DSSP file (Angstrom, degrees, kcal/mol; ACC not computed):
  #  RESIDUE AA STRUCTURE BP1 BP2  ACC     N-H-->O    O-->H-N    N-H-->O    O-->H-N    TCO  KAPPA ALPHA  PHI   PSI    X-CA   Y-CA   Z-CA
    1    1 A M              0   0    0      0, 0.0     2,-0.4     0, 0.0     0, 0.0   0.000 360.0 360.0 360.0 128.1   18.6  -17.9  -16.0
    2    2 A E        -     0   0    0      1,-0.0     2,-1.0     2,-0.0     5,-0.0  -0.652 360.0-142.2 -79.2 127.2   17.4  -18.8  -12.6
    3    3 A L        +     0   0    0     -2,-0.4     2,-0.3    23,-0.0    -1,-0.0  -0.796  41.0 152.9 -93.1 101.4   13.9  -17.4  -11.9
    4    4 A G    >   -     0   0    0     -2,-1.0     3,-2.1     1,-0.1    56,-0.3  -0.817  53.0 -73.6-126.1 165.9   14.1  -16.4   -8.2
    5    5 A V  T 3  S+     0   0    0     -2,-0.3    56,-0.2     1,-0.3     3,-0.1  -0.359 119.6  26.2 -59.7 132.1   12.3  -13.8   -6.0
    6    6 A G  T 3  S+     0   0    0     54,-3.5    -1,-0.3     1,-0.4     2,-0.2   0.199  88.6 131.8  98.1 -13.2   13.6  -10.3   -6.7
    7    7 A T    <   -     0   0    0     -3,-2.1    53,-2.8    53,-0.2     2,-0.5  -0.510  47.6-147.2 -73.7 137.1   14.6  -11.1  -10.3
    8    8 A V  E     +A   59   0A   0     51,-0.2     2,-0.3    -2,-0.2    51,-0.2  -0.929  28.4 166.4-105.5 124.7   13.4   -8.7  -13.0
    9    9 A V  E     -A   58   0A   0     49,-2.7    49,-3.1    -2,-0.5     2,-0.4  -0.883  36.9-109.3-134.0 163.4   12.6  -10.3  -16.3
   10   10 A D  E     +A   57   0A   0     -2,-0.3     2,-0.3    47,-0.2    47,-0.2  -0.758  44.1 165.8 -91.2 141.9   10.9   -9.5  -19.6
   11   11 A G  E     -A   56   0A   0     45,-3.1    45,-2.7    -2,-0.4     2,-0.4  -0.875  31.5-121.8-145.3 177.9    7.6  -11.2  -20.3
   12   12 A K  E     -AB  55  24A   0     12,-1.5    12,-3.1    -2,-0.3     2,-0.3  -0.995  28.6-116.9-131.0 130.7    4.5  -11.1  -22.5
   13   13 A V  E     + B   0  23A   0     41,-2.7    40,-3.2    -2,-0.4    10,-0.3  -0.482  35.3 172.1 -65.7 123.9    0.9  -10.8  -21.4
   14   14 A T  E     +     0   0A   0      8,-2.9     2,-0.3     1,-0.3     9,-0.2   0.601  61.3   9.9-110.3 -17.3   -0.9  -14.0  -22.4
   15   15 A G  E     - B   0  22A   0      7,-1.3     7,-2.5    36,-0.1     2,-0.4  -0.979  57.0-147.9-162.8 149.3   -4.2  -13.5  -20.6
   16   16 A I  E     + B   0  21A   0     -2,-0.3     2,-0.2     5,-0.2     5,-0.2  -0.976  20.6 171.0-123.8 134.3   -6.3  -10.9  -18.8
   17   17 A T  E >   - B   0  20A   0      3,-3.1     3,-0.6    -2,-0.4    29,-0.3  -0.729  49.6 -96.8-127.4 178.7   -8.7  -11.6  -15.9
   18   18 A K  T 3  S+     0   0    0     -2,-0.2    28,-0.2     1,-0.2     3,-0.1   0.825 123.8  43.4 -65.1 -30.5  -10.7   -9.5  -13.5
   19   19 A F  T 3  S-     0   0    0      1,-0.1    16,-2.6    15,-0.1     2,-0.3   0.425 126.6 -57.2-100.6   0.7   -8.0  -10.1  -10.8
   20   20 A G  E <   -BC  17  34A   0     -3,-0.6    -3,-3.1    14,-0.3     2,-0.4  -0.998  59.1 -69.5 160.3-156.9   -4.9   -9.6  -12.9
   21   21 A A  E     -BC  16  33A   0     12,-2.1    12,-3.1    -2,-0.3     2,-0.4  -0.997  28.3-131.8-139.5 140.5   -2.9  -10.7  -15.9
   22   22 A F  E     -BC  15  32A   0     -7,-2.5    -8,-2.9    -2,-0.4    -7,-1.3  -0.757  25.4-162.4 -90.6 138.1   -1.0  -13.9  -16.8
   23   23 A V  E     -BC  13  31A   0      8,-2.9     8,-2.3    -2,-0.4     2,-0.4  -0.980  15.9-132.5-127.8 129.5    2.5  -13.3  -18.2
   24   24 A A  E     -BC  12  30A   0    -12,-3.1   -12,-1.5    -2,-0.4     6,-0.3  -0.651  31.1-167.4 -77.6 132.6    4.7  -15.7  -20.1
   25   25 A L    >   -     0   0    0      4,-3.4     3,-0.7    -2,-0.4     4,-0.3  -0.650  29.5 -75.9-114.9 170.7    8.2  -15.8  -18.7
   26   26 A P  G >  S+     0   0    0      0, 0.0     3,-1.3     0, 0.0    -1,-0.2  -0.179 112.2  37.9 -59.9 163.0   11.6  -17.2  -20.0
   27   27 A E  G 3  S-     0   0    0      1,-0.2     3,-0.1     2,-0.0   -24,-0.0   0.696 131.0 -73.4  66.1  22.4   12.2  -20.9  -19.8
   28   28 A G  G <  S+     0   0    0     -3,-0.7    -1,-0.2     1,-0.2     2,-0.1   0.635  99.1 131.8  71.5  13.5    8.5  -21.6  -20.7
   29   29 A R    <   -     0   0    0     -3,-1.3    -4,-3.4    -4,-0.3     2,-0.3  -0.447  38.1-160.4 -91.1 168.3    7.2  -20.6  -17.3
   30   30 A S  E     -C   24   0A   0     -6,-0.3    39,-0.6    -2,-0.1     2,-0.3  -0.970   6.9-174.5-145.2 161.4    4.4  -18.2  -16.6
   31   31 A G  E     -Cd  23  69A   0     -8,-2.3    -8,-2.9    -2,-0.3     2,-0.4  -0.901  23.1-109.1-148.4 174.7    3.2  -16.1  -13.7
   32   32 A L  E     -Cd  22  70A   0     37,-2.4    39,-3.1    -2,-0.3     2,-0.7  -0.937  10.2-156.3-116.9 132.0    0.4  -13.9  -12.5
   33   33 A V  E     -Cd  21  71A   0    -12,-3.1   -12,-2.1    -2,-0.4    39,-0.1  -0.926  26.9-139.5-100.1 108.9    0.5  -10.1  -12.0
   34   34 A H  E >   -C   20   0A   0     -2,-0.7     3,-2.5    37,-0.7   -14,-0.3  -0.334  22.1-110.5 -66.5 152.5   -2.3   -9.5   -9.4
   35   35 A I  G >  S+     0   0    0    -16,-2.6     3,-1.1     1,-0.3     4,-0.5   0.807 119.0  58.6 -54.3 -32.3   -4.4   -6.4  -10.1
   36   36 A S  G 3  S+     0   0    0    -17,-0.3    -1,-0.3     1,-0.2   -16,-0.1   0.616 104.5  51.7 -74.7 -11.3   -2.9   -4.7   -7.0
   37   37 A E  G <  S+     0   0    0     -3,-2.5    36,-2.4     1,-0.1    37,-2.2   0.227  88.2  82.4-108.6  12.8    0.6   -5.1   -8.5
   38   38 A I  S <  S-     0   0    0     -3,-1.1     2,-0.3     1,-0.3    -2,-0.1   0.916 103.0  -6.0 -83.4 -45.1   -0.1   -3.5  -11.9
   39   39 A A        -     0   0    0     -4,-0.5    -1,-0.3     2,-0.3     4,-0.1  -0.971  57.9-120.4-148.3 158.7    0.3    0.2  -11.1
   40   40 A Y  S    S+     0   0    0     -2,-0.3     2,-0.1    -3,-0.1    -1,-0.1   0.751  98.4  71.1 -72.4 -23.6    0.8    2.5   -8.1
   41   41 A S  S    S-     0   0    0      1,-0.1    -2,-0.3    -3,-0.0     2,-0.2  -0.423 107.7 -75.4 -85.9 168.6   -2.5    4.2   -9.0
   42   42 A Y        -     0   0    0     -2,-0.1     2,-0.6     1,-0.1    -1,-0.1  -0.435  43.8-153.6 -66.1 132.0   -5.9    2.5   -8.5
   43   43 A V        +     0   0    0     -2,-0.2     3,-0.2     1,-0.2    -1,-0.1  -0.933  23.4 166.9-111.8 111.7   -6.6   -0.1  -11.1
   44   44 A N  S    S+     0   0    0     -2,-0.6     2,-0.5     1,-0.3    -1,-0.2   0.885  75.3  24.1 -86.9 -46.6  -10.3   -0.7  -11.8
   45   45 A E    >   -     0   0    0      1,-0.1     3,-1.5   -10,-0.0     4,-0.4  -0.985  64.9-150.3-124.4 125.1  -10.0   -2.7  -15.0
   46   46 A V  G >> S+     0   0    0     -2,-0.5     4,-2.3     1,-0.3     3,-2.0   0.883  98.5  62.6 -58.3 -38.9   -6.9   -4.6  -15.8
   47   47 A S  G 34 S+     0   0    0      1,-0.3    -1,-0.3     2,-0.2   -29,-0.0   0.647  90.5  67.2 -66.5 -13.8   -7.6   -4.1  -19.5
   48   48 A D  G <4 S+     0   0    0     -3,-1.5    -1,-0.3     1,-0.1    -2,-0.2   0.717 115.8  26.6 -73.8 -19.6   -7.2   -0.3  -19.0
   49   49 A H  T <4 S+     0   0    0     -3,-2.0     2,-0.3    -4,-0.4    -2,-0.2   0.693 126.1  30.6-113.5 -29.2   -3.5   -0.9  -18.3
   50   50 A L     <  -     0   0    0     -4,-2.3     2,-0.3     6,-0.0    -1,-0.2  -0.913  54.3-168.6-133.9 157.3   -2.6   -4.1  -20.2
   51   51 A H    >   -     0   0    0     -2,-0.3     3,-1.9    -3,-0.1   -38,-0.3  -0.985  40.2 -85.0-142.5 155.2   -3.5   -6.0  -23.3
   52   52 A E  T 3  S+     0   0    0     -2,-0.3   -38,-0.2     1,-0.3     3,-0.1  -0.284 113.8  24.9 -60.0 139.5   -2.7   -9.5  -24.6
   53   53 A G  T 3  S+     0   0    0    -40,-3.2    -1,-0.3     1,-0.3     2,-0.2   0.269  87.4 139.8  89.7 -10.5    0.6   -9.7  -26.5
   54   54 A Q    <   -     0   0    0     -3,-1.9   -41,-2.7   -41,-0.1     2,-0.4  -0.456  52.7-128.8 -70.1 135.1    2.0   -6.6  -24.7
   55   55 A E  E     +A   12   0A   0    -43,-0.2     2,-0.3    -2,-0.2   -43,-0.2  -0.713  35.8 177.5 -81.8 130.7    5.7   -6.9  -23.7
   56   56 A V  E     -A   11   0A   0    -45,-2.7   -45,-3.1    -2,-0.4     2,-0.5  -0.966  31.5-131.2-136.0 152.0    6.2   -6.0  -20.0
   57   57 A K  E     -A   10   0A   0     -2,-0.3     2,-0.3   -47,-0.2   -47,-0.2  -0.910  37.0-177.4 -99.7 126.6    9.0   -5.9  -17.5
   58   58 A V  E     -A    9   0A   0    -49,-3.1   -49,-2.7    -2,-0.5     2,-0.4  -0.897  23.1-140.2-128.9 154.3    8.1   -7.8  -14.3
   59   59 A K  E     -AE   8  72A   0     13,-2.7    13,-1.8    -2,-0.3     2,-0.7  -0.942  23.4-125.9-111.8 134.4    9.6   -8.5  -11.0
   60   60 A I  E     + E   0  71A   0    -53,-2.8   -54,-3.5    -2,-0.4    11,-0.2  -0.706  33.7 171.1 -80.0 116.5    9.2  -11.9   -9.3
   61   61 A I  E     +     0   0A   0      9,-2.5     2,-0.3    -2,-0.7    10,-0.2   0.496  60.0   0.4-106.8  -6.4    7.8  -11.1   -5.9
   62   62 A G  E     - E   0  70A   0      8,-1.3     8,-3.4   -58,-0.1     2,-0.4  -0.904  43.5-159.3-176.5 148.8    7.0  -14.6   -4.8
   63   63 A I  E     - E   0  69A   0     -2,-0.3     6,-0.2     6,-0.2   -58,-0.1  -0.965  27.3-151.6-133.3 117.2    7.0  -18.3   -5.6
   64   64 A D    >   -     0   0    0      4,-2.0     3,-2.0    -2,-0.4    -2,-0.0  -0.151  34.8 -90.2 -84.2-178.4    4.5  -20.4   -3.6
   65   65 A Q  T 3  S+     0   0    0      1,-0.3    -1,-0.1     2,-0.1    -2,-0.0   0.743 127.2  56.8 -64.9 -24.4    4.8  -24.1   -2.6
   66   66 A A  T 3  S-     0   0    0      2,-0.1    -1,-0.3     1,-0.0     3,-0.1   0.255 119.7-111.1 -89.0  12.8    2.9  -25.1   -5.8
   67   67 A N    <   +     0   0    0     -3,-2.0     2,-0.3     1,-0.2    -2,-0.1   0.713  65.6 153.2  63.0  23.8    5.6  -23.3   -7.8
   68   68 A R        -     0   0    0    -37,-0.0    -4,-2.0     1,-0.0     2,-0.5  -0.681  39.2-135.6 -81.0 138.2    3.2  -20.5   -8.9
   69   69 A I  E     -dE  31  63A   0    -39,-0.6   -37,-2.4    -2,-0.3     2,-0.5  -0.842  11.0-155.4-103.2 124.4    5.0  -17.3   -9.6
   70   70 A N  E     -dE  32  62A   0     -8,-3.4    -9,-2.5    -2,-0.5    -8,-1.3  -0.848  19.3-168.0 -98.1 130.8    3.7  -14.0   -8.4
   71   71 A L  E     -dE  33  60A   0    -39,-3.1   -37,-0.7    -2,-0.5     2,-0.4  -0.752  14.5-157.2-119.9 161.4    4.7  -11.0  -10.4
   72   72 A S  E     - E   0  59A   0    -13,-1.8   -13,-2.7    -2,-0.3   -34,-0.2  -0.996  13.3-178.9-138.8 133.9    4.7   -7.2  -10.1
   73   73 A I  S >  S+     0   0    0    -36,-2.4     3,-1.2    -2,-0.4     4,-0.5   0.800  88.2  54.2 -91.4 -39.7    4.9   -4.6  -12.8
   74   74 A K  G >  S+     0   0    0    -37,-2.2     3,-0.7     1,-0.3   -36,-0.1   0.796  99.8  60.8 -69.2 -27.6    4.8   -1.6  -10.4
   75   75 A Q  G 3  S+     0   0    0    -38,-0.3    -1,-0.3     1,-0.2    -2,-0.1   0.548  87.0  75.1 -78.9  -4.6    7.7   -2.8   -8.3
   76   76 A V  G <  S+     0   0    0     -3,-1.2    -1,-0.2   -19,-0.2    -2,-0.2   0.873 102.0  41.8 -69.7 -36.2   10.0   -2.7  -11.3
   77   77 A E  S <  S-     0   0    0     -3,-0.7    -4,-0.0    -4,-0.5     0, 0.0  -0.786  98.9-101.5-108.1 152.2   10.1    1.1  -11.0
   78   78 A P        -     0   0    0      0, 0.0     3,-0.1     0, 0.0    -2,-0.1  -0.360  52.5 -88.2 -66.9 154.8   10.3    3.2   -7.8
   79   79 A P        -     0   0    0      0, 0.0     3,-0.1     0, 0.0    -4,-0.0  -0.302  50.0-101.0 -63.0 147.8    7.1    4.7   -6.6
   80   80 A P        -     0   0    0      0, 0.0     2,-0.2     0, 0.0    -3,-0.0  -0.333  41.1 -99.0 -67.7 151.6    6.2    8.1   -8.0
   81   81 A Q        -     0   0    0     -3,-0.1     0, 0.0     1,-0.1     0, 0.0  -0.479  37.7-119.6 -68.3 137.8    6.8   11.1   -5.9
   82   82 A R        -     0   0    0     -2,-0.2     3,-0.1    -3,-0.1    -1,-0.1  -0.606  28.6-114.6 -77.1 138.1    3.7   12.4   -4.1
   83   83 A P        -     0   0    0      0, 0.0     3,-0.1     0, 0.0    -1,-0.1  -0.405  43.2 -89.6 -67.8 151.2    2.7   15.9   -5.1
   84   84 A P        -     0   0    0      0, 0.0     2,-0.1     0, 0.0     5,-0.0  -0.323  49.6-101.9 -61.4 143.8    3.0   18.4   -2.2
   85   85 A R     >  -     0   0    0      1,-0.1     4,-0.6    -3,-0.1     2,-0.6  -0.413  34.0-121.0 -68.4 139.6   -0.2   18.7   -0.2
   86   86 A Q  T  4 S-     0   0    0      1,-0.2     2,-0.6     2,-0.1    -1,-0.1  -0.718  82.8 -15.2 -84.7 122.5   -2.3   21.7   -0.9
   87   87 A G  T  4 S+     0   0    0     -2,-0.6    -1,-0.2     1,-0.1    17,-0.1  -0.034 130.7  61.1  84.9 -34.3   -2.9   24.0    2.1
   88   88 A G  T  4 S+     0   0    0     -2,-0.6    -1,-0.1     2,-0.1    -2,-0.1   0.437  79.1 102.3-109.8   0.9   -1.9   21.6    4.8
   89   89 A G  S  < S-     0   0    0     -4,-0.6    16,-0.1     1,-0.2     2,-0.1  -0.122  82.3 -74.8 -82.0 178.6    1.7   20.9    4.1
   90   90 A M        -     0   0    0     15,-0.1     2,-0.3    14,-0.1    -1,-0.2  -0.430  50.8-116.3 -69.9 145.1    4.9   22.2    5.7
   91   91 A R        -     0   0    0     -2,-0.1     2,-0.4    -3,-0.1     3,-0.2  -0.633  25.7-155.9 -83.4 141.2    5.8   25.7    4.7
   92   92 A H  S    S+     0   0    0     -2,-0.3     3,-0.3     1,-0.1     0, 0.0  -0.921  71.4  38.2-114.3 144.1    9.0   26.2    2.8
   93   93 A G  S    S-     0   0    0     -2,-0.4    -1,-0.1     1,-0.2    -2,-0.0   0.404 108.3 -97.0  99.3  -2.9   10.9   29.5    2.8
   94   94 A G        +     0   0    0     -3,-0.2    -1,-0.2     1,-0.2    -2,-0.0   0.691  64.1 168.2  69.9  19.4   10.3   30.4    6.5
   95   95 A G        -     0   0    0     -3,-0.3    -1,-0.2     1,-0.1    -4,-0.1  -0.320  34.6-118.1 -66.1 149.1    7.4   32.7    5.9
   96   96 A R        -     0   0    0      1,-0.1    -1,-0.1     7,-0.0     3,-0.1  -0.586  31.4-105.8 -85.4 151.2    5.3   33.7    8.9
   97   97 A P        -     0   0    0      0, 0.0    -1,-0.1     0, 0.0     3,-0.1  -0.299  43.8 -88.7 -70.4 159.9    1.7   32.8    9.1
   98   98 A Q    >   -     0   0    0      1,-0.1     3,-1.5     4,-0.1     0, 0.0  -0.367  56.6 -90.3 -65.4 149.7   -1.0   35.4    8.5
   99   99 A S  T 3  S+     0   0    0      1,-0.2    -1,-0.1    -3,-0.1     3,-0.1  -0.316 110.4  27.6 -64.7 143.6   -2.0   37.2   11.6
  100  100 A G  T 3  S+     0   0    0      1,-0.2     2,-0.4    -3,-0.1    -1,-0.2   0.380 106.1  85.6  89.5  -5.1   -4.9   35.7   13.5
  101  101 A S  S <  S-     0   0    0     -3,-1.5    -1,-0.2    -4,-0.0     3,-0.0  -0.971  77.1-117.3-130.8 148.0   -4.2   32.1   12.4
  102  102 A A        -     0   0    0     -2,-0.4     2,-0.2     1,-0.1    -4,-0.1  -0.518  41.3-100.0 -77.4 146.1   -2.0   29.4   13.8
  103  103 A P     >  -     0   0    0      0, 0.0     4,-1.3     0, 0.0    -1,-0.1  -0.477  25.6-142.6 -66.9 134.5    0.8   28.2   11.4
  104  104 A R  H  > S+     0   0    0      1,-0.2     4,-1.2     2,-0.2     3,-0.2   0.894  99.3  50.1 -67.1 -39.8   -0.3   24.9    9.8
  105  105 A S  H  > S+     0   0    0      1,-0.2     4,-2.3     2,-0.2    -1,-0.2   0.843 103.9  59.8 -69.8 -30.9    3.1   23.4   10.0
  106  106 A A  H  > S+     0   0    0      1,-0.2     4,-2.9     2,-0.2     5,-0.2   0.886 100.8  55.1 -64.8 -36.6    3.5   24.3   13.6
  107  107 A G  H  X S+     0   0    0     -4,-1.3     4,-1.8     1,-0.2    -1,-0.2   0.898 109.2  47.8 -61.2 -39.5    0.5   22.2   14.5
  108  108 A F  H  X S+     0   0    0     -4,-1.2     4,-1.3     2,-0.2    -2,-0.2   0.924 113.2  47.2 -66.1 -44.2    2.1   19.2   12.8
  109  109 A V  H  < S+     0   0    0     -4,-2.3     3,-0.3     1,-0.2    -2,-0.2   0.912 113.1  48.1 -66.7 -42.1    5.4   19.8   14.6
  110  110 A R  H  < S+     0   0    0     -4,-2.9     4,-0.4     1,-0.2    -1,-0.2   0.857 113.4  47.7 -66.5 -34.4    3.8   20.2   18.0
  111  111 A Q  H >X S+     0   0    0     -4,-1.8     4,-1.2    -5,-0.2     3,-0.8   0.705  90.8  82.9 -81.0 -18.8    1.7   17.1   17.6
  112  112 A A  G >< S+     0   0    0     -4,-1.3     3,-0.6    -3,-0.3    -1,-0.2   0.888  89.1  49.8 -56.1 -45.1    4.5   14.8   16.4
  113  113 A P  G 34 S+     0   0    0      0, 0.0    -1,-0.3     0, 0.0    -2,-0.1   0.815 106.7  57.3 -65.9 -26.5    5.8   14.0   19.8
  114  114 A K  G <4 S+     0   0    0     -3,-0.8    -2,-0.2    -4,-0.4    -3,-0.1   0.773  88.4  89.7 -73.1 -26.1    2.3   13.1   21.0
  115  115 A E  S << S-     0   0    0     -4,-1.2     2,-0.1    -3,-0.6     7,-0.1  -0.514  90.9-108.9 -73.0 135.7    1.8   10.5   18.3
  116  116 A P        -     0   0    0      0, 0.0    -1,-0.1     0, 0.0    -2,-0.1  -0.401  28.5-164.3 -64.6 140.1    3.0    7.0   19.3
  117  117 A T        +     0   0    0     -4,-0.1     2,-0.3    -2,-0.1    -2,-0.0   0.761  63.7  40.0-100.3 -28.5    6.2    6.1   17.5
  118  118 A D  S  > S-     0   0    0      1,-0.1     4,-2.1     0, 0.0     5,-0.2  -0.730  88.3-101.6-121.0 173.0    6.4    2.3   18.0
  119  119 A F  H  > S+     0   0    0     -2,-0.3     4,-2.9     1,-0.2     5,-0.2   0.884 117.3  54.1 -59.0 -44.1    4.0   -0.6   17.9
  120  120 A E  H  > S+     0   0    0      1,-0.2     4,-2.5     2,-0.2    -1,-0.2   0.909 109.8  47.6 -61.0 -42.3    3.8   -0.9   21.7
  121  121 A D  H  > S+     0   0    0      2,-0.2     4,-2.4     1,-0.2    -1,-0.2   0.904 113.1  48.5 -65.4 -40.6    2.9    2.8   22.2
  122  122 A R  H  X S+     0   0    0     -4,-2.1     4,-2.6     2,-0.2    -2,-0.2   0.914 112.5  48.5 -64.7 -42.1    0.2    2.5   19.4
  123  123 A L  H  X S+     0   0    0     -4,-2.9     4,-2.7     2,-0.2    -2,-0.2   0.913 111.2  50.2 -63.9 -43.0   -1.2   -0.6   21.0
  124  124 A K  H  X S+     0   0    0     -4,-2.5     4,-2.2    -5,-0.2    -2,-0.2   0.919 112.0  47.7 -60.7 -44.6   -1.3    1.0   24.4
  125  125 A Q  H  X S+     0   0    0     -4,-2.4     4,-2.4     2,-0.2    -2,-0.2   0.917 112.2  49.6 -63.1 -43.8   -3.1    4.0   23.0
  126  126 A F  H  X S+     0   0    0     -4,-2.6     4,-2.8     1,-0.2    -2,-0.2   0.924 110.5  49.9 -60.8 -45.2   -5.6    1.8   21.1
  127  127 A M  H  X S+     0   0    0     -4,-2.7     4,-2.8     1,-0.2    -1,-0.2   0.892 110.3  50.5 -63.5 -39.4   -6.3   -0.2   24.3
  128  128 A Q  H  X S+     0   0    0     -4,-2.2     4,-2.2     2,-0.2    -1,-0.2   0.929 113.0  45.3 -63.5 -45.0   -6.9    2.9   26.3
  129  129 A Q  H  X S+     0   0    0     -4,-2.4     4,-2.3     2,-0.2    -2,-0.2   0.906 113.9  49.9 -64.6 -40.7   -9.3    4.3   23.7
  130  130 A S  H  X S+     0   0    0     -4,-2.8     4,-2.6     2,-0.2    -2,-0.2   0.930 110.6  48.6 -64.6 -46.3  -11.0    1.0   23.4
  131  131 A D  H  X S+     0   0    0     -4,-2.8     4,-2.5     1,-0.2    -1,-0.2   0.890 110.9  52.0 -60.6 -39.4  -11.4    0.6   27.2
  132  132 A S  H  X S+     0   0    0     -4,-2.2     4,-2.1    -5,-0.2    -1,-0.2   0.926 111.3  46.0 -63.3 -45.0  -12.8    4.2   27.4
  133  133 A K  H  X S+     0   0    0     -4,-2.3     4,-2.4     2,-0.2    -2,-0.2   0.900 112.7  50.3 -65.9 -40.7  -15.4    3.5   24.7
  134  134 A L  H  X S+     0   0    0     -4,-2.6     4,-2.7     2,-0.2    -2,-0.2   0.910 109.4  51.3 -63.7 -41.6  -16.4    0.2   26.3
  135  135 A S  H  X S+     0   0    0     -4,-2.5     4,-2.2     1,-0.2    -1,-0.2   0.914 110.0  49.9 -60.8 -42.5  -16.8    1.9   29.7
  136  136 A E  H  X S+     0   0    0     -4,-2.1     4,-2.1     2,-0.2    -2,-0.2   0.917 111.5  48.1 -62.7 -43.6  -19.0    4.5   28.1
  137  137 A L  H  X S+     0   0    0     -4,-2.4     4,-2.3     1,-0.2    -2,-0.2   0.904 110.9  50.7 -64.3 -41.4  -21.2    1.8   26.4
  138  138 A R  H  X S+     0   0    0     -4,-2.7     4,-2.4     1,-0.2    -1,-0.2   0.893 109.5  51.5 -63.2 -38.7  -21.5   -0.1   29.6
  139  139 A Y  H  X S+     0   0    0     -4,-2.2     4,-2.0     2,-0.2    -1,-0.2   0.914 109.6  49.4 -63.3 -43.4  -22.6    3.0   31.4
  140  140 A I  H  <>S+     0   0    0     -4,-2.1     5,-1.9     1,-0.2     4,-0.4   0.907 112.1  48.4 -63.5 -41.9  -25.3    3.7   28.8
  141  141 A E  H ><5S+     0   0    0     -4,-2.3     3,-1.1     1,-0.2    -2,-0.2   0.900 109.6  52.6 -64.4 -40.9  -26.5    0.1   29.1
  142  142 A K  H 3<5S+     0   0    0     -4,-2.4    -1,-0.2     1,-0.3    -2,-0.2   0.876 106.2  53.3 -62.5 -38.4  -26.6    0.4   32.9
  143  143 A K  T 3<5S-     0   0    0     -4,-2.0    -1,-0.3    -5,-0.2    -2,-0.2   0.576 118.0-113.4 -74.8  -8.5  -28.7    3.5   32.7
  144  144 A G  T < 5 +     0   0    0     -3,-1.1     2,-0.2    -4,-0.4    -3,-0.2   0.549  65.2 149.3  88.1   7.4  -31.2    1.7   30.5
  145  145 A G      < -     0   0    0     -5,-1.9     2,-0.4    -6,-0.2    -1,-0.3  -0.507  26.9-168.4 -74.9 142.3  -30.5    3.9   27.5
  146  146 A N    >   -     0   0    0     -2,-0.2     3,-1.8    -3,-0.1    -5,-0.0  -0.969  15.9-154.1-133.2 118.2  -30.9    2.2   24.1
  147  147 A R  T 3  S+     0   0    0     -2,-0.4    -1,-0.1     1,-0.3    -2,-0.0   0.661  90.9  68.7 -67.6 -14.8  -29.5    4.0   21.1
  148  148 A R  T 3  S-     0   0    0      2,-0.2    -1,-0.3     1,-0.1     3,-0.1   0.475 111.9-114.2 -85.8   0.1  -32.0    2.2   18.8
  149  149 A G  S <  S+     0   0    0     -3,-1.8     2,-0.2     1,-0.3    -2,-0.1   0.209  81.0 105.5  94.6 -18.7  -34.9    4.1   20.4
  150  150 A G        -     0   0    0      1,-0.1    -1,-0.3    -5,-0.0    -2,-0.2  -0.558  65.5-121.0 -94.7 160.6  -36.7    1.2   22.0
  151  151 A G        -     0   0    0     -2,-0.2     2,-0.1     1,-0.2    -1,-0.1  -0.250  43.1 -73.5 -87.0-178.6  -36.8    0.4   25.7
  152  152 A R              0   0    0     -8,-0.2    -1,-0.2     1,-0.1    -6,-0.0  -0.449 360.0 360.0 -74.8 151.1  -35.6   -2.8   27.3
  153  153 A R              0   0    0     -2,-0.1    -1,-0.1    -3,-0.1    -2,-0.0   0.381 360.0 360.0-113.2 360.0  -37.7   -5.9   26.9
């Protein structure tokens, strides 16, 4: 069996470190599952999720120039569905909002066109905001204001 990127294989955890777990693979090879590739949820301690000798199914996500194999346990399965947001999500069923308050979903729908959709628009928006903040800071410096409470020296 050829061990290539994208291949899913069975392995056995042979060692646990602070940054991940080493896994024995077929053909006498081994690889590393980085702590960020163990689970979709936050992993504080690798030993909370894995233990030595445990059989795991892993996906090969990379092989570097030194032939080190990078593995993922979480990419073997699709990501879990996110639970619906409480209070701020889209309304289902077409119900009208309570009187006196704006519909929460309508705010999301109205704001969607204002949000930049591609990289260039986001970059343009960021640059405008950045220029505005820099101008404000330069104005404060020109006026002699110092946010740290002291005067100029």
